[in-house]
Every structure is written in C-alpha cells, then in structure tokens.
N, C-alpha and C positions, 0 to 999 in steps of 0.2 A: 487316231482323229480321222473320222470319215471324211471331214471337209479339207483335212490336211493343212490346218493353218495353225492350230493349238492342241496340245496333249495335256489334259489333267488326268492325274491318278489320286484315286482314294483309296486308303489302305486301313483295313482293320487289323485288329491284333493277330498275330505277333508283330506287326509292322508299324504299330502305333508309334512308337519311341522314335523310328527313323522316317517319320512321314515327311519332315523337311527335305530331307536329303533324297527322299524317293521323288517327291513331288518335283524338286529342282532337276534331277537327272532327266525325267521324262519331258520337263519344259525345255530342257537345253536341246534335248533330241530334235525338237521342232524349231530350234534357233529363236525362242523367245524368252524374254525374262519374266519371272513371275510376278513383277512389279508393273508390267505392261498389260497384264490381263485381268480384265473386268467385265467379263461377259454376262454374268447371272446365270440364271438357270432357263432352260429351254423347254416349253412344251411341245407335245407333238406336232402341232400346226406350225409353230415357230421353227423347229428343227429341219421340217419338210421344206418350208419356204427357204431357208438358209442355204440347203443344198440345193435348190432350184436355181437360187441367185447365183450361186458360185458356178454354177455350170453355163449360165447365161451372160452375166456382165464379165467376170474376168476370164470365163471361157475354159475352165477347168473341166476335164474330161472324167468321166467316171473311173476310167482306167488309171489317171493321175491320183485321184482322191483315195482309191481302194489300196494303191501302192503306199501312199503315205500313211493311210490307216493302219495297215498290216505291220509296216515297218515301226510304227510308234507302239504297237500291241508288243511285238517281238522284242523291242529295247526295254520296255517295262518289264516284261516277263523275265529278261535277263538280268534286270537290276535286282528284282526280287529274289531270283534264284542264287545269284551271286552273295547275296547275303546269308544264306544257308550254309551249313556245314555238310557236305555230302562227301562220301569217300569214293565216288566215282561221277563221271559227268551225268547229271539228271536226265530224265527222258520226259517228253512233254506230248501229252495226248491233246489234241486239238479236234473238237467238236463243231462241225460246220452245217449251219443251216441252209435251207435252197435260196436266201436272199442275199443281200448286199453284206450283211455280217457275216455269213457264211465265206464269201469272197474275201473278207478282211483275214478270216481265220486261215485261207489258204495261203494268202500272202504272208502272213506270219510264220507259217510253217515254213515256207522256203527261207525266210530270213533266219530263222532259228536254227535251221539246218547250216546256212553258211557261219552262223556263230560257233558252230561245234556241237550243238545239240542234236539228239537223235529226235526226230519228230514222227509221230503216227498221227494220221487223220482219220476221223469217223466223218463219214459224208453219205448219211442213209438216202437223201433225197437229193439227187445231183440236178443242178439247174442248168435248163438249156435254152433260157430265155435269150442268152446273149453270147456270141462266140468267145468273149471274154473269158467267161467260166471254163470252157473247154481249153483255153490257153493256160490258164491258172493250174489246172489239173495236170497238163502235159508238162509244165514247168518242175512241178513236184515229182511226177513220175520219172522226169529224167535226172532226178537228184536222189532216186531210190527211196523216196519217202514212201512209206506204206499208207495205202488209202483203202480204209474197210469200210463195208456197208452197214455194220453193226457194231456195238460196243466190245471190245475184247474182253474175255472172261477175268483177266488179270487188272481190270480198269482201276482198282483200288491201290495197285503197286506203282502206278506212276506220281512222282513227286509233285507234278503240276497237270493241272487240267484247264484247259481255256474254252471257256463258254463263249462261242462264236454262233450260237444258234439262231437267236432272234434279236431283232433291233428295236429302235424306238416306233416303227409302225405296226408293232404286233398288238393284236386285241384279242381278248376271249381266252380260252383255255387251250393248253398246250394238247396237241393230239398224238397219237401214236406215230412213230416210236420216240418222239421227244420227250411224252409224258414219263415213260418208264426211265430214259436217259437222264432227265433232271433228278428224279429220285436216287440214281445210280451216283450222280455226283454228289448230292448231299450224302449218300454213305460213304464215299471215298473220303469225304470232308472229316467223316467222324471215325474213320478205321485207320490205324497207323498200319501203313503197308508193310507187307512183308518183301525181301529180295525176290526179284523176277527168277534169279537162278541160283541155286545153293552154291556158295563159293566159300574156299577156306577163308576162315576169319584172321584178318591181318592186324586187327585192333579193336578197340572197344566202341568204335563208331562205325563198323563195317556194316552193321546191321540196322536197316532203317527203321526207326521208331517214330517219325513224324507223320502227321496225317497229311493226305494231299492237300496242296495249295491250290484253290480254285480261283482264277481269274476271269471275270466277266468283261466281255467287250461291249461297251457303251451303255447297255441297259442289262441287267441281270435276266436271262430269258424266263419268260413266264410273267414278269412284272408288268404293270401298266406304267407307261412311260411316265405319265403325270403322278399316279397315285401309289406306286409302288407294288408291294406284294398283296395285293387286294384278294388274291385267292387264299391266303393264308397258309402257303406251303412251307414256310420258315425257311426258304433258301435264301440264304445270304452268302455271295462270294467273299472269299478272303481280300480279294483286290478288285477294283472297279476302275477300269480305265475308260474315262469319258472322251468322246470324240468331238471335237470343235469346241463343246462346252458342255458343261453338265445338264443332264435331262432333269426335270422337277422331281423325278422319283430318287433322285441323288439325295434329296434332302432327308429322306428316311433311312438313309444307309448307315 
C-alpha cells in the first residue's frame, strides 16, 4: 500500500479458488476489514492527488508510506508462497526500478528476509534523488541481501519474482534495461524452473516443476495506469498487489 492505509490483492489462477482467504489476509495486515473498503478505482491523477493529500493533511512522510507499502507486499508474497508446496524455503527475486515502486521493493526484500526467505534484489538504475533510498540499500546490505545490477542468468529458477519496477506515474514504453527484463519475467512465468543446485533427490517433490510466480506492485510494469496493457506485450502477473486502492488498469486484469 503506497499510502499505507489499505492493501488490496488481486489474484489470477492458480490462486483463484483461494481469493477470499488471500484478500482477507492482506487486508488484515493493514488492520482493516474488507467490508469497510469501498474506494473504487483510481486513475493516475487521482492516485497522485491522494498521495499528495496524505503527505500534507495527515502528515505521513514518504518513509512511512514506503515502509507500509513494502511490508504489505512482503506479507502478500508470503501468503502466496505459503500456499505452495516447496521442498525447501523458496527464494524471491525482487526487481526494483528507480522510483518509489523500487523503494517499495527494497523494503519488501528486507521484510521477506526477516520472514525467513532468501531475497535477491536486481537494481539496475539506483536512485539518488533522496537519502532514503541510500538508507534502504544500506539496510539490505546489512542483512547480506544480494544486490545485483542486472538479471541473474538463473532468473527462471526463482519460485517468485516481484515486479517493483514502474508505478502509476509511468507513461510510454519501457526502455533498456527494463524492456528486456520484462521479457525475461514473462519467460520465467512460462518456464518450469530447474533447481539452482543439483542435490540428492529425497522425495517425488524435490525437483521444482512449477513456473515462477510473478507478483506486481500496484501496477504491472509497462501497463498504462488507466488503460492497462496498451502496448500489447501480453504481460500479466500472477498476483497484483494494489496500493491504497486499485488503479483503473486493474479492471483489465
């Protein structure tokens, strides 16, 4: 939740059958009941205005909102992963963009690490606009979270990839290196991953056979916040975590 007040989670198959439980878990994380939530869908202008209002009238700081957003993303990721059957603790690859969505991803990586997951961050274009981003990186480094400048060769072996690249203010076409990264995310969705290391088989489920689960933060990267996948890329994440309220593009999800 970019504004830290409400978290919504919209799930595609294979999570469709458990949507109710998944929604409720994420809403409870923000201390709200699903019956109290009736915010509708936000366009880009309304989403920006709401964030501005939250940082002026109630006086929330960017750091507070980003911390709440990243925590909600991590909790939803944990909910999805805990519903799957893994023979060992799954690893999560978090891809961060240069803006606030990327900051949400850095916070999520830290919380996932504290939840017991091994997180790896891909941060090709590091933001230097605010000292807070430098602090977030330092916090991750202190936890020995790997921070890479480019996608690892074994990106398709991760059980989950978190897309924290672009948010609701993104317009136009993704440029490199993110254009290629988004294609790699789609490739991972379609490719059953192999184990990262060859280990003795201890049971019939030891070898991973599921495709990578992709979780997008607020808006799938490359989508128009109002109109969805206008570029026709075919990119559809498995899970979409809407922050504060769903954006108009979520109606096409």
